[in-house]
TORLO-934477 format. One line per field, with one value per residue (C-alpha): y, x, z; residue number from 1; residue in one letter. Coordinates in pm, whole numbers, padded with zeros to 5 digits. Each point is the difference from the previous one (the first is absolute). Layout:
# residues N
north (Y  ...);
east (X  ...);
up (Z  ...);
k (NUM  ...);
r (A  ...);
//
This chain:
# residues 139
north (02434  -00005  -00308  00080  -00166  00138  -00134  00207  -00242  -00263  00210  00039  -00374  -00157  -00328  -00182  00099  -00173  -00299  -00002  -00002  -00278  -00213  00042  -00055  -00311  -00131  00042  -00181  -00286  -00020  -00026  -00278  -00191  00041  -00128  -00299  -00089  00086  -00006  00260  00143  00108  00100  00216  00200  00085  00071  00256  00208  00298  -00128  00335  00188  -00045  00133  00282  00118  00013  00192  00243  00088  00048  00222  00223  00053  00082  00244  00194  00003  00132  00278  00090  -00109  -00237  -00336  -00100  -00267  00098  -00317  -00221  00184  -00053  -00370  -00028  00158  -00255  -00277  00130  -00010  -00357  -00097  00155  -00190  -00318  00040  00017  -00311  -00185  00085  -00119  -00331  -00067  00065  -00222  -00276  -00015  00096  -00198  -00335  00159  00259  00038  00086  00327  00122  -00095  00176  00311  00020  -00068  00265  00250  -00098  00050  00348  00100  -00133  00157  00340  -00018  -00081  00294  00235  -00117  00050  00350  00100  -00135);
east (-00462  00086  -00076  -00197  -00240  -00353  -00226  -00287  -00008  -00136  -00316  -00042  -00001  -00344  -00083  -00052  00350  00141  -00222  00136  00358  -00083  -00172  00267  00279  -00178  -00053  00371  00091  -00240  00152  00349  -00126  -00142  00327  00189  -00232  00051  00368  00145  00083  00304  -00201  -00298  00227  00102  -00364  -00063  00283  -00206  -00146  -00357  -00163  00196  -00233  -00301  00201  00141  -00348  -00143  00293  -00058  -00373  00055  00254  -00234  -00291  00208  00110  -00352  -00145  00258  -00123  00323  00059  00104  00217  00251  00027  -00178  00224  00306  -00106  -00066  00340  00165  -00173  00122  00356  -00027  -00132  00295  00244  -00165  00022  00375  00010  -00218  00269  00248  -00253  -00050  00372  00069  -00288  00107  00357  -00050  -00307  00177  00271  -00171  -00320  -00306  -00072  00358  -00010  -00331  00107  00333  -00157  -00269  00270  00193  -00316  -00043  00364  00021  -00332  00096  00344  -00157  -00239  00289  00198  -00306  -00057  00356  -00011);
up (-01043  00371  00207  00314  00241  00029  00272  -00139  -00295  00238  00044  -00375  -00066  -00015  00177  -00330  -00112  00306  -00081  -00356  00125  00244  -00264  -00267  00253  00129  -00354  -00079  00323  -00083  -00348  00153  00228  -00298  -00189  00307  00025  -00367  -00049  00351  00265  -00180  -00305  00215  00216  -00305  -00064  00367  -00005  -00245  00183  00015  00059  -00268  -00302  00189  00157  -00334  -00150  00294  00009  -00365  00063  00306  -00175  -00296  00232  00204  -00309  -00145  00329  -00009  -00349  -00167  -00288  00148  -00296  00087  00367  00118  -00212  00127  00363  -00064  -00172  00302  00223  -00231  00026  00379  -00017  -00220  00247  00284  -00206  -00032  00380  00006  -00194  00276  00258  -00182  -00042  00368  00111  -00240  00128  00365  00106  00044  00218  00220  00205  -00209  00182  -00060  -00368  -00058  00191  -00183  -00336  00056  00088  -00314  -00208  00145  -00050  -00356  -00101  00142  -00163  -00338  00046  00084  -00305  -00226  00142  -00090  -00354);
k (1  2  3  4  5  6  7  8  9  10  11  12  13  14  15  16  17  18  19  20  21  22  23  24  25  26  27  28  29  30  31  32  33  34  35  36  37  38  39  40  41  42  43  44  45  46  47  48  49  50  51  52  53  54  55  56  57  58  59  60  61  62  63  64  65  66  67  68  69  70  71  72  73  74  75  76  77  78  79  80  81  82  83  84  85  86  87  88  89  90  91  92  93  94  95  96  97  98  99  100  101  102  103  104  105  106  107  108  109  110  111  112  113  114  115  116  117  118  119  120  121  122  123  124  125  126  127  128  129  130  131  132  133  134  135  136  137  138  139);
r (M  K  V  K  A  S  L  S  A  L  K  Q  T  K  W  Y  E  Y  A  T  R  F  L  I  G  G  A  I  T  V  F  A  G  L  V  A  K  K  F  G  P  T  V  G  G  L  F  L  A  F  P  A  I  F  P  A  S  A  T  L  I  E  K  H  E  K  Q  R  K  E  R  A  G  M  H  A  G  H  R  G  Q  D  A  A  A  L  D  A  A  G  A  A  M  G  S  I  G  L  I  A  F  A  I  L  V  W  F  S  L  P  R  F  P  T  W  A  V  L  A  G  S  A  L  A  W  L  V  V  S  V  C  V  W  I  V  C  E  R  I);
//
């Protein structure tokens, strides 16, 4: 399955699907805040690093793929699950980049200006995530 961006998908998404993503993402963020309040910011930060919108997105991706195949008169089969799995793989690759981001922020923040640390760490996240994606494509 080829990875591609499709702006037409924005038109296909219903308002309540955006609301679902917002609510689930917000609930996960509130949960991370409660964990941080109870167990401290280090543990809470681990939960906050979880892609908050991912669970809702994976569910909606599966639903949209099934609907698209059914509208085309085809058997949906596992296509929706495959598309959600592909999204999950992308989230995992981005999470590996997030580890690089966190390590750089952790060690650099006391020594350098905040704006420079965040810019450099964001660039590191991008580079690591893309490199992981390239390696996975070649395997």
